[in-house]
RODO-2510 file (C-alpha; in nm, 4 decimals, decimal comma):
residues 358
     n   res          X          Y          Z
     1     m     0,5672     3,4984     5,1673
     2     t     0,6258     3,2109     4,9291
     3     q     0,4984     2,8757     5,0511
     4     v     0,6716     2,5528     4,9633
     5     n     0,4465     2,2595     4,8805
     6     d     0,5648     1,9738     5,1024
     7     n     0,2945     1,7415     4,9728
     8     i     0,4702     1,6618     4,6467
     9     n     0,5165     1,2855     4,6299
    10     p     0,8254     1,1862     4,4278
    11     n     0,6987     0,8282     4,4059
    12     k     0,3620     0,9186     4,2557
    13     g     0,2966     0,7200     3,9410
    14     k     0,5779     0,4704     4,0104
    15     h     0,5160     0,1029     4,0691
    16     l     0,6064    -0,0567     4,4011
    17     t     0,9434    -0,2273     4,3993
    18     y     1,0042    -0,5767     4,5358
    19     e     1,1963    -0,4258     4,8316
    20     e     0,8963    -0,2070     4,9170
    21     r     0,6708    -0,5114     4,9106
    22     i     0,9051    -0,6901     5,1536
    23     k     0,8760    -0,3905     5,3888
    24     i     0,4967    -0,3938     5,3564
    25     e     0,4934    -0,7618     5,4573
    26     a     0,7105    -0,6872     5,7608
    27     y     0,5016    -0,3883     5,8661
    28     k     0,1777    -0,5865     5,8303
    29     e     0,3209    -0,8570     6,0607
    30     l     0,3802    -0,5790     6,3141
    31     g     0,0150    -0,4795     6,2812
    32     y     0,0662    -0,1479     6,1028
    33     s    -0,2295    -0,0051     5,9171
    34     n    -0,2125     0,0526     5,5436
    35     r    -0,2238     0,4282     5,5929
    36     k     0,0691     0,4215     5,8383
    37     i     0,2722     0,2075     5,5955
    38     a     0,1927     0,4572     5,3205
    39     r     0,3338     0,7417     5,5333
    40     i     0,6509     0,5448     5,6101
    41     l     0,7127     0,4542     5,2425
    42     n     0,6014     0,7975     5,1189
    43     r     0,3310     0,6353     4,9107
    44     v    -0,0332     0,7092     4,8380
    45     p    -0,2531     0,5046     5,0760
    46     q    -0,4531     0,3604     4,7858
    47     t    -0,1319     0,2140     4,6391
    48     i    -0,0708     0,0244     4,9612
    49     n    -0,4370    -0,0852     4,9776
    50     n    -0,4205    -0,2235     4,6233
    51     a    -0,0965    -0,4109     4,6903
    52     v    -0,2244    -0,5652     5,0141
    53     k    -0,5499    -0,6692     4,8537
    54     q    -0,3698    -0,8239     4,5564
    55     g    -0,1018    -1,0011     4,7610
    56     t    -0,3165    -1,1381     5,0419
    57     v    -0,3059    -1,5183     5,0436
    58     r    -0,4709    -1,7915     5,2469
    59     t    -0,2506    -2,0043     5,4696
    60     i    -0,3490    -2,3009     5,6888
    61     k    -0,2682    -2,2184     6,0482
    62     q    -0,3813    -2,5476     6,2026
    63     r    -0,5290    -2,8783     6,0829
    64     q    -0,7120    -3,1180     6,3203
    65     v    -0,8814    -3,4553     6,2726
    66     h    -1,1877    -3,5290     6,4799
    67     n    -1,4260    -3,8231     6,4280
    68     d    -1,2685    -3,8956     6,0870
    69     k    -1,3253    -3,5383     5,9795
    70     v    -1,0493    -3,2919     5,8979
    71     y    -1,0835    -2,9398     6,0301
    72     e    -0,8619    -2,6654     5,8941
    73     y    -0,8049    -2,3316     6,0623
    74     d    -0,6675    -2,0754     5,8209
    75     e    -0,5661    -1,7147     5,8161
    76     y    -0,5132    -1,4525     5,5506
    77     s    -0,1936    -1,2519     5,5360
    78     y    -0,0020    -1,0379     5,2889
    79     s     0,2784    -1,2083     5,0924
    80     a     0,5350    -0,9914     4,9143
    81     d     0,6335    -1,2809     4,6846
    82     a     0,2738    -1,3526     4,5828
    83     d     0,2073    -0,9842     4,5201
    84     y     0,5214    -0,9456     4,3086
    85     q     0,4490    -1,2541     4,0966
    86     i     0,1000    -1,1234     4,0193
    87     y     0,2534    -0,7860     3,9322
    88     l     0,5007    -0,9440     3,6884
    89     r     0,2277    -1,1532     3,5265
    90     n     0,0081    -0,8486     3,4776
    91     r     0,2957    -0,6510     3,3270
    92     q     0,3392    -0,9125     3,0570
    93     h    -0,0139    -0,8425     2,9358
    94     s    -0,0148    -0,4689     2,9907
    95     g     0,0075    -0,2193     2,7083
    96     r    -0,0964    -0,2694     2,3500
    97     r     0,1280    -0,4748     2,1248
    98     p     0,2466    -0,2948     1,8120
    99     k     0,0145    -0,3520     1,5181
   100     w     0,2856    -0,5166     1,3102
   101     l     0,3219    -0,7843     1,5815
   102     r    -0,0506    -0,8528     1,5733
   103     c    -0,0910    -0,8912     1,1972
   104     d     0,1627    -1,1436     1,0727
   105     s    -0,0827    -1,2618     0,8089
   106     f    -0,1092    -0,9118     0,6603
   107     t     0,2662    -0,8411     0,6611
   108     q     0,3397    -1,1746     0,4908
   109     w     0,0731    -1,1107     0,2283
   110     a     0,1929    -0,7523     0,1780
   111     d     0,5557    -0,8623     0,1318
   112     d     0,4481    -1,1202    -0,1248
   113     k     0,2509    -0,8628    -0,3242
   114     m     0,5261    -0,5998    -0,3135
   115     l     0,8203    -0,8323    -0,3802
   116     n     0,6658    -1,0810    -0,6225
   117     d     0,3794    -0,8918    -0,7880
   118     g     0,5316    -0,5437    -0,7916
   119     w     0,2516    -0,3784    -0,5965
   120     s     0,3116    -0,0452    -0,4254
   121     p     0,2372    -0,0025    -0,0511
   122     d    -0,0670     0,2092    -0,1361
   123     i    -0,2065    -0,0616    -0,3646
   124     v    -0,1468    -0,3240    -0,0939
   125     v    -0,3381    -0,1256     0,1685
   126     g    -0,6127    -0,0140    -0,0698
   127     r    -0,6794    -0,3605    -0,2143
   128     a    -0,6747    -0,5286     0,1290
   129     t    -0,9267    -0,2740     0,2527
   130     k    -1,1498    -0,2910    -0,0553
   131     e    -1,1626    -0,6717    -0,0610
   132     k    -1,1827    -0,6974     0,3218
   133     l    -0,8991    -0,9500     0,3194
   134     f    -0,8133    -0,8833     0,6849
   135     p    -0,9901    -0,7359     0,9890
   136     p    -0,9871    -0,3538     0,9640
   137     d    -0,7796    -0,3120     1,2808
   138     l    -0,5011    -0,5247     1,1279
   139     i    -0,4668    -0,3198     0,8082
   140     p    -0,2303    -0,0222     0,8527
   141     s    -0,2536     0,3061     0,6692
   142     t    -0,0327     0,3630     0,3658
   143     s     0,1968     0,5966     0,5597
   144     t     0,2288     0,3385     0,8390
   145     l     0,3253     0,0672     0,5908
   146     y     0,5904     0,2964     0,4422
   147     h     0,7125     0,3580     0,7994
   148     w     0,7403    -0,0173     0,8628
   149     i     0,9447    -0,0523     0,5436
   150     d     1,1751     0,2337     0,6493
   151     r     1,2257     0,0738     0,9931
   152     g     1,3117    -0,2664     0,8451
   153     i     1,0065    -0,4391     0,9899
   154     m     0,9055    -0,5704     0,6464
   155     k     1,1059    -0,7960     0,4154
   156     t     1,0400    -0,5360     0,1476
   157     k     1,3072    -0,2655     0,1340
   158     n     1,2987     0,0813    -0,0163
   159     i     1,5186    -0,0391    -0,3015
   160     d     1,2389    -0,2814    -0,3950
   161     l     0,9940     0,0075    -0,4402
   162     l     1,0977     0,1202    -0,7853
   163     e     0,8455     0,4029    -0,7981
   164     k     0,9844     0,5502    -0,4746
   165     v     1,3493     0,5145    -0,5728
   166     a     1,2943     0,6690    -0,9162
   167     r     1,0743     0,9536    -0,7931
   168     t     1,1934     1,2975    -0,9063
   169     p     1,0566     1,6461    -0,8354
   170     r     0,7712     1,7344    -1,0631
   171     n     0,7915     2,0305    -1,3007
   172     d     0,4443     2,1754    -1,3378
   173     s     0,5392     2,4381    -1,5948
   174     p     0,4218     2,2980    -1,9301
   175     k     0,6444     2,3884    -2,2218
   176     h     0,6009     2,2940    -2,5844
   177     r     0,7221     2,4014    -2,9220
   178     e     0,5094     2,4868    -3,2162
   179     n     0,4462     2,1878    -3,4391
   180     r     0,5915     2,2457    -3,7847
   181     r     0,4827     1,9038    -3,9094
   182     v     0,1065     1,8587    -3,9371
   183     l     0,0059     1,4920    -3,9305
   184     g    -0,3610     1,5540    -3,8577
   185     p    -0,6010     1,7282    -3,6178
   186     s    -0,4347     1,8905    -3,3166
   187     i    -0,5107     1,7871    -2,9600
   188     e    -0,6544     2,1358    -2,9197
   189     d    -0,9428     2,0206    -3,1404
   190     r    -1,0100     1,7103    -2,9332
   191     p    -1,3498     1,7154    -2,7514
   192     d    -1,3296     1,8407    -2,3941
   193     k    -1,5069     1,5297    -2,2649
   194     v    -1,1958     1,3270    -2,3468
   195     d    -0,9990     1,5227    -2,0865
   196     t    -1,2394     1,4338    -1,8050
   197     r    -1,1785     1,0579    -1,8378
   198     e    -1,5450     1,0057    -1,7616
   199     h    -1,6185     0,8495    -2,0998
   200     f    -1,4948     0,5151    -2,2276
   201     g    -1,3279     0,4533    -2,5624
   202     h    -1,0566     0,7211    -2,5749
   203     w    -0,7024     0,5901    -2,6227
   204     e    -0,3420     0,7061    -2,6325
   205     i    -0,0862     0,5423    -2,8625
   206     d     0,2927     0,5464    -2,8544
   207     t     0,6041     0,3420    -2,9224
   208     l     0,8652     0,2258    -2,6738
   209     i     1,2175     0,1441    -2,7856
   210     g     1,4769    -0,0847    -2,6339
   211     a     1,8191    -0,0484    -2,7902
   212     k     1,8576     0,2542    -3,0154
   213     t     1,9254     0,0619    -3,3359
   214     k     1,7165     0,0439    -3,6521
   215     e     1,7343    -0,3346    -3,6509
   216     d     1,5875    -0,3754    -3,3012
   217     p     1,2073    -0,4195    -3,2735
   218     v     0,9931    -0,1714    -3,0802
   219     l     0,6750    -0,1945    -2,8750
   220     l     0,3562    -0,0344    -3,0001
   221     t     0,1439     0,0498    -2,6948
   222     l    -0,2159     0,1641    -2,6556
   223     v    -0,3911     0,2572    -2,3312
   224     e    -0,7567     0,3404    -2,2707
   225     r    -0,7685     0,6637    -2,0728
   226     k    -1,0594     0,5865    -1,8390
   227     t    -0,9782     0,2267    -1,7426
   228     r    -0,5978     0,2302    -1,8014
   229     f    -0,6366    -0,0933    -1,9983
   230     e    -0,3155    -0,1651    -2,1898
   231     i    -0,2542    -0,3306    -2,5285
   232     i     0,1043    -0,4043    -2,6352
   233     f     0,2315    -0,5161    -2,9761
   234     k     0,5871    -0,6049    -3,0669
   235     i     0,6578    -0,4751    -3,4173
   236     n     0,9712    -0,5247    -3,6257
   237     q     1,0588    -0,1608    -3,6777
   238     k     0,9602     0,1884    -3,5745
   239     s     0,8001     0,2742    -3,9086
   240     t     0,4643     0,3671    -4,0569
   241     d     0,4327     0,0350    -4,2375
   242     f     0,4598    -0,1786    -3,9242
   243     v     0,2426     0,0573    -3,7160
   244     n    -0,0275     0,0517    -3,9832
   245     q    -0,0049    -0,3249    -4,0121
   246     a    -0,0471    -0,3746    -3,6357
   247     m    -0,3419    -0,1334    -3,6169
   248     k    -0,5130    -0,2993    -3,9157
   249     q    -0,4769    -0,6412    -3,7518
   250     l    -0,6223    -0,5048    -3,4260
   251     y    -0,9231    -0,3479    -3,5967
   252     d    -0,9833    -0,6582    -3,8088
   253     r    -0,9837    -0,8685    -3,4931
   254     i    -1,2384    -0,6424    -3,3225
   255     g    -1,4585    -0,6144    -3,6286
   256     n    -1,7795    -0,4114    -3,6103
   257     q    -1,7101    -0,3040    -3,2514
   258     a    -1,3984    -0,1052    -3,3468
   259     a    -1,5809     0,2285    -3,3781
   260     t    -1,7411     0,1758    -3,0356
   261     l    -1,4243     0,0711    -2,8561
   262     f    -1,1969     0,3252    -3,0269
   263     k    -1,3773     0,6580    -3,0370
   264     t    -1,0572     0,8636    -3,0354
   265     i    -0,6827     0,7973    -3,0383
   266     t    -0,4249     1,0570    -2,9333
   267     s    -0,0721     1,0223    -3,0704
   268     d     0,2533     1,2134    -3,0641
   269     n     0,4143     1,3512    -3,3800
   270     g     0,6500     1,0613    -3,4416
   271     s     0,7038     0,9778    -3,8056
   272     e     0,5794     0,6238    -3,7440
   273     f     0,2289     0,7695    -3,6961
   274     a     0,2320     0,9780    -4,0136
   275     d    -0,0351     0,7665    -4,1841
   276     i    -0,2497     0,6639    -3,8885
   277     h    -0,4984     0,9481    -3,9355
   278     e    -0,5726     0,8502    -4,2944
   279     l    -0,5757     0,4792    -4,2086
   280     l    -0,8417     0,5146    -3,9379
   281     t    -1,0284     0,8238    -4,0587
   282     d    -1,3530     0,6357    -4,1342
   283     i    -1,3604     0,4635    -3,7942
   284     t    -1,1739     0,6588    -3,5287
   285     d    -1,0924     1,0254    -3,4709
   286     v    -0,7155     1,0661    -3,4395
   287     y    -0,5537     1,3671    -3,2690
   288     f    -0,1895     1,4657    -3,2355
   289     a    -0,0271     1,6169    -2,9280
   290     r     0,2129     1,9066    -2,9557
   291     p     0,5855     1,8237    -2,9726
   292     y     0,7797     1,8071    -2,6459
   293     a     0,4515     1,8061    -2,4544
   294     s     0,4470     1,4607    -2,2930
   295     y     0,2185     1,5954    -2,0194
   296     e    -0,0613     1,5983    -2,2795
   297     r    -0,0434     1,2162    -2,2835
   298     g     0,0181     1,1544    -1,9166
   299     t    -0,1557     0,8176    -1,9094
   300     k     0,0807     0,6737    -2,1675
   301     e     0,3858     0,8171    -1,9921
   302     n     0,2845     0,6499    -1,6654
   303     q     0,2175     0,3208    -1,8416
   304     h     0,5638     0,3258    -1,9956
   305     k     0,7151     0,3623    -1,6491
   306     l     0,5492     0,0333    -1,5559
   307     i     0,6861    -0,1381    -1,8672
   308     r     1,0351    -0,0067    -1,7869
   309     r     1,0281    -0,2115    -1,4676
   310     f     1,0749    -0,5166    -1,6879
   311     i     1,2450    -0,3672    -1,9949
   312     p     1,5088    -0,1085    -1,8983
   313     k     1,6289     0,1437    -2,1524
   314     g     1,8981     0,0036    -2,3808
   315     e     1,7843    -0,3588    -2,3536
   316     y     1,7376    -0,5343    -2,6851
   317     l     1,3719    -0,6099    -2,7515
   318     a     1,4803    -0,8751    -3,0016
   319     d     1,5812    -1,0855    -2,7018
   320     i     1,2395    -1,0581    -2,5385
   321     s     0,9810    -1,3159    -2,6414
   322     a     0,6190    -1,2531    -2,7316
   323     k     0,5246    -1,4604    -2,4245
   324     t     0,7143    -1,2212    -2,1980
   325     i     0,5487    -0,9194    -2,3639
   326     n     0,2100    -1,0791    -2,3020
   327     q     0,2998    -1,1450    -1,9363
   328     i     0,3929    -0,7788    -1,8909
   329     q     0,0606    -0,6759    -2,0440
   330     q    -0,1272    -0,9146    -1,8167
   331     w     0,0555    -0,7829    -1,5100
   332     m    -0,0257    -0,4207    -1,5999
   333     n    -0,3924    -0,5005    -1,6527
   334     n    -0,4237    -0,7005    -1,3315
   335     i    -0,2536    -0,4749    -1,0785
   336     p    -0,5013    -0,2792    -0,8624
   337     r    -0,4933     0,0986    -0,9148
   338     k    -0,5700     0,3689    -0,6608
   339     i    -0,7134     0,5849    -0,9419
   340     l    -0,9619     0,3019    -1,0128
   341     n    -1,0648     0,2671    -0,6482
   342     y    -0,8262    -0,0293    -0,6247
   343     r    -0,9875    -0,2195    -0,9068
   344     t    -0,7649    -0,3588    -1,1801
   345     a    -0,7631    -0,2158    -1,5321
   346     e    -0,9058    -0,5435    -1,6588
   347     e    -1,1934    -0,5303    -1,4098
   348     a    -1,2704    -0,1716    -1,5071
   349     f    -1,2458    -0,2526    -1,8800
   350     l    -1,4799    -0,5525    -1,8534
   351     t    -1,7302    -0,3392    -1,6623
   352     e    -1,7328    -0,0889    -1,9495
   353     l    -1,7794    -0,3687    -2,2043
   354     q    -2,0749    -0,5025    -2,0089
   355     s    -2,2282    -0,1557    -2,0051
   356     l    -2,1948    -0,1327    -2,3818
   357     a    -2,3586    -0,4713    -2,4250
   358     s    -2,6565    -0,3920    -2,2008
***
């Protein structure tokens, strides 16, 4: 025979209502015990005990004056109003406030870095954690910060995150064509230690165009593979003469340290780099990537994405001043990087220079 459990309490886990508290007050005036009231209201006895204990107040039953002394006779009784007011006050402080409500200082700082300095959410979280800018419990995870942006909690919107908007599926199948033009040693001959990025002084070089006209200047860019330190030159044309001139000026400026700072340079097979191997052969080892194999110079490709934030394709570089180019370079070298444990490229580069000097 199946037995039905009659002891199931439908009110279990529910808070007492104001009407129930009024009934408790009336029943207490009639002298009912807490357990009897619990049976009448179909409540757990402990719930009634807690309410009575919380809502019991002191009232003065009689006051007498005798020989200039005041004597008060009081009594304690349950008050539904007092109990309910305490309940409401406690509810205001119950539960944990959402983290984003508790860390206004972080969200304001994060919005400033993302909107004005172009930082990604991951950089914001990583740098705040590394520098201990806020208490740990006020710094969200990267995924949480992205979630806040998606929900509209932050001033920053998804459209402001250029890396996220421009993200495309990655093709991991490397394809390249055989190089018919031989400008110098192939990347296949480059020392394996260069690939590890554990050693300082290995660079990638490339050019970045604005408008596709012969008259428009181009940017000559170099990046150090380990530290991601960027050097940008604005040259008049995409030609061997102007590339060679810029590189000669750079090496002359560095002087005797050139061989130490520039151990290797990896280039593509652009005609503007046709003479770079011969120009630098006594100082730096130059290697050439295979054509249509941009993945072999991934650092430079990623750096160009950062430059494109400020100089979109098709924009005339002739209209961009040397001061602006320098500001872009400074921004790239002073943005924290996850790959650098949230240090900036400049911090990492200076650390390497200090190691060389010691």
